[in-house]
C-alpha positions in Angstrom: -2.8 -15.8 0.4 -0.8 -13.5 3.1 -1.4 -11.0 5.3 1.0 -7.7 5.8 0.1 -4.6 7.9 0.7 -1.3 6.5 2.9 0.3 9.5 1.2 3.4 9.0 -1.2 1.9 11.7 1.5 1.5 13.9 2.4 5.0 13.7 1.6 5.9 17.3 4.4 3.7 18.6 7.7 4.6 16.5 10.0 7.2 16.6 13.3 5.7 15.9 15.4 3.0 14.4 15.0 1.3 18.3 10.8 1.4 18.5 10.9 0.5 14.5 12.6 -2.2 15.1 10.3 -3.4 18.4 7.1 -2.8 16.1 8.3 -5.1 13.7 8.5 -7.5 16.6 5.1 -7.1 17.6 3.3 -7.0 14.6 5.0 -10.8 13.7 4.5 -11.9 17.2 0.7 -10.9 16.2 0.6 -13.0 13.2 1.4 -11.0 10.5 3.3 -12.2 7.2 5.0 -9.4 6.3 5.3 -5.6 6.6 4.3 -2.0 4.0 7.4 0.3 5.3 5.8 4.4 6.0 9.2 6.0 6.2 12.1 4.4 7.6 13.0 6.7 10.5 16.5 7.1 9.6 16.9 3.5 9.5 19.9 2.3 6.9 18.2 -0.9 4.7 20.2 -3.5 5.8 19.3 -2.8 9.4 15.7 -3.3 8.8 16.5 -6.1 6.2 18.5 -8.2 9.4 15.3 -7.5 11.7 13.0 -9.0 8.9 15.3 -11.7 8.2 15.8 -12.6 11.7 11.7 -12.6 12.4 10.9 -14.5 8.9 8.5 -11.2 7.8 9.3 -9.9 3.8 8.8 -6.1 3.1 6.1 -6.3 0.5 6.6 -2.6 -0.4 6.7 1.2 0.9 4.9 4.6 1.3 7.6 7.3 -0.2 7.4 10.6 -1.7 7.0 11.8 -5.9 10.3 13.3 -5.0 12.0 10.1 -4.0 11.6 8.5 -7.3 13.0 12.0 -9.3 16.1 12.7 -10.5 19.0 11.6 -8.9 17.0 10.4 -5.9 16.2 7.4 -7.9 18.9 5.4 -7.6 18.6 5.9 -4.2 15.6 5.2 -3.5 15.4 2.3 -6.0 19.4 0.5 -4.3 17.3 1.1 -0.8 14.5 -0.9 -1.5 16.4 -3.8 -3.7 18.2 -4.3 -0.4 15.1 -4.3 1.7 13.9 -7.4 -0.9 10.6 -5.4 -2.3 9.5 -6.4 -5.5 7.3 -3.0 -5.5 7.8 0.5 -3.5 5.2 3.4 -3.9 3.6 6.2 -3.1 0.8 6.8 -0.7 -0.6 9.5 -2.4 0.7 12.6 -5.8 -0.4 15.6 -7.3 -3.6 14.3 -8.5 -6.4 17.3 -9.1 -5.6 18.2 -12.3 -4.7 16.8 -15.8 -1.6 18.1 -16.0 -0.8 17.0 -12.3 -2.6 13.5 -13.0 0.2 13.5 -15.7 3.0 14.5 -14.1 2.5 12.0 -11.1 2.3 9.4 -13.8 5.0 10.1 -15.5 7.1 10.5 -12.7 6.0 7.0 -11.9 6.4 5.6 -14.8 9.6 5.9 -15.8 10.6 5.4 -12.1 9.0 1.9 -13.2 11.3 1.8 -16.2 14.0 1.6 -14.6 13.5 0.4 -11.1 12.0 -2.7 -13.7 15.2 -3.3 -16.0 17.8 -2.7 -13.6 16.1 -5.0 -10.1 12.9 -6.5 -12.1 10.6 -4.0 -9.6 7.3 -2.5 -10.2 7.0 1.0 -8.6 3.0 1.4 -7.6 0.8 4.9 -6.8 -1.8 4.3 -4.0 -5.4 6.1 -4.1 -8.0 7.9 -1.9 -11.3 9.2 -2.8 -10.6 11.9 -5.4 -8.8 9.3 -7.9 -11.9 8.6 -8.8 -13.2 11.5 -9.4 -14.0 12.2 -13.0 -12.6 16.0 -14.1 -12.8 17.0 -18.1 -14.1 14.5 -20.2 -14.8 12.2 -17.5 -11.9 11.3 -17.3 -10.9 10.0 -13.8 -7.2 10.5 -12.7 -6.9 6.4 -11.5 -7.4 5.6 -15.0 -4.7 8.1 -16.0 -2.2 7.5 -13.4 -2.3 4.5 -13.9 -1.9 4.6 -17.6 1.6 5.2 -16.5 2.2 3.1 -13.7 1.2 0.0 -11.1 -1.4 1.1 -9.1 -2.2 0.0 -5.4 -5.7 -0.1 -4.7 -7.0 1.6 -1.6 -10.4 -1.1 -1.6 -12.5 0.9 1.5 -11.6 4.8 -0.5 -13.0 3.4 -3.8 -15.7 2.1 -1.6 -16.4 5.7 -0.4 -16.1 6.6 -3.5 -18.9 4.5 -5.0 -16.6 1.9 -6.4 -17.6 -1.4 -7.0 -14.3 -2.3 -5.9 -15.3 -6.6 -7.1 -15.9 -5.5 -10.8 -13.0 -2.1 -10.2 -10.3 -5.0 -9.1 -10.8 -7.9 -12.0 -11.3 -5.5 -14.6 -8.0 -4.2 -13.5 -6.2 -7.1 -13.2 -3.4 -6.8 -14.4 -2.1 -3.2 -13.9 -3.0 -3.8 -10.2 -0.3 -5.5 -7.9 -1.2 -4.4 -4.4 -4.4 -4.0 -2.3 -5.2 -2.4 0.7 -7.9 -4.0 2.4 -9.6 -1.1 5.0 -12.6 -1.0 6.6 -15.0 2.5 7.9 -18.3 4.4 8.2 -18.9 7.2 5.9 -15.4 8.3 5.7 -14.5 6.8 9.1 -11.9 3.6 9.1 -12.9 1.5 11.8 -10.7 -2.4 12.1 -12.3 -4.4 9.7 -15.1 -6.1 10.3 -15.9 -3.2 11.6 -17.2 -1.2 9.4 -19.7 -1.3 6.1 -17.0 -2.2 3.2 -17.4 -4.9 1.2 -14.2 -7.1 2.3 -16.1 -10.0 1.2 -16.1 -8.9 -2.4 -12.4 -7.3 -2.3 -11.4 -11.0 -1.0 -13.5 -12.8 -3.5 -11.5 -10.3 -6.2 -8.3 -10.9 -5.0 -8.3 -15.0 -5.0 -10.1 -14.6 -8.2 -6.6 -12.7 -9.9 -4.1 -14.3 -7.8 -3.3 -11.7 -5.4 -0.4 -12.9 -3.5 -0.8 -10.4 -0.7 -3.7 -8.4 1.7 -2.1 -5.0 2.8 -4.0 -4.9 6.2 -4.2 -0.9 7.2 -6.6 1.6 8.9 -5.6 5.3 9.3 -6.9 5.7 12.1 -6.4 2.9 14.7 -8.2 2.9 18.3 -7.5 2.7 20.9 -4.8 1.8 19.4 -2.8 1.2 16.6 -1.4 -3.1 18.0 -4.9 -3.5 18.8 -6.8 -2.3 16.0 -4.9 -4.8 13.3 -5.2 -7.5 16.0 -9.0 -7.8 15.6 -8.1 -6.5 11.8 -6.2 -10.1 10.7 -9.2 -11.8 13.1 -11.8 -10.8 11.3 -9.7 -11.2 7.5 -8.8 -14.4 8.3 -12.6 -15.9 9.0 -12.6 -14.8 5.7 -9.9 -15.8 3.7 
C-alpha cells in the first residue's frame, strides 16, 4: 500500500508555479509516494508531469470545481488530467443540501465519469465532509444519492465525525470507493495522524481488505506548518500499516 498526500495540507507554502514545484520536492523528501492536487496555480500539466517524473511521484488525483466537469470545460479537464497520468479526478465537495442538489451534483459527475472512462479509463469521484451522512427526506443520505452516480473518495475523519463506522462503510461500499483520505481530529478539529481520536487502524484494516492501492494523508489545519504536520502523519501511518 502506497501513501500520498493531499497538497492542500501544505497550501501555506504554495502560491505560484515555482513554489508548487518546490513543494513537490519537499513532499518527496519527506517520504511520500504520491500527491493529490488541490489546484495547479496556473501551471501547465506538462510542467507538473515532468516534475513528478523527475521526483518519482505519482499524481493519484486532484480536487477541482464541479464546473470543471460541465459543458465545454469537461474535455479540457480530462485532457489536463490525462497528461498528469491520473487514474481518477474529482471534487472536494459540491452542493448536496437537498435532494435536487445531490441529484445535480451526481448527474454532472456521473456524466463526466462516463466520458472520462470511455476516453481514458479514468474515474471521477466525489469527496465527502460530514453533511453527506446526514439524512434528508425519507432518511436518504446525500452520500448514497451522489455515490449512485459516480465514484467516491471517502474522507474517513469526516465520516467518523459524522458517526459512521468506517470499517463497515468502507467494506460495504468497496466497489464504489476508489480513494481514501486518512485524517485525524478531535471534535471536528483536524489533527496530525495519531494525535486525534479517529479510528485510523480500522480504516487501514478496511483498506487492506478491499485492496486499496493508495492512502491519502490530509490535514485541513496543519500545525505548526504543513510540512511538519505531514511528516508526523507519515511516520504514524507507516507505523501501523
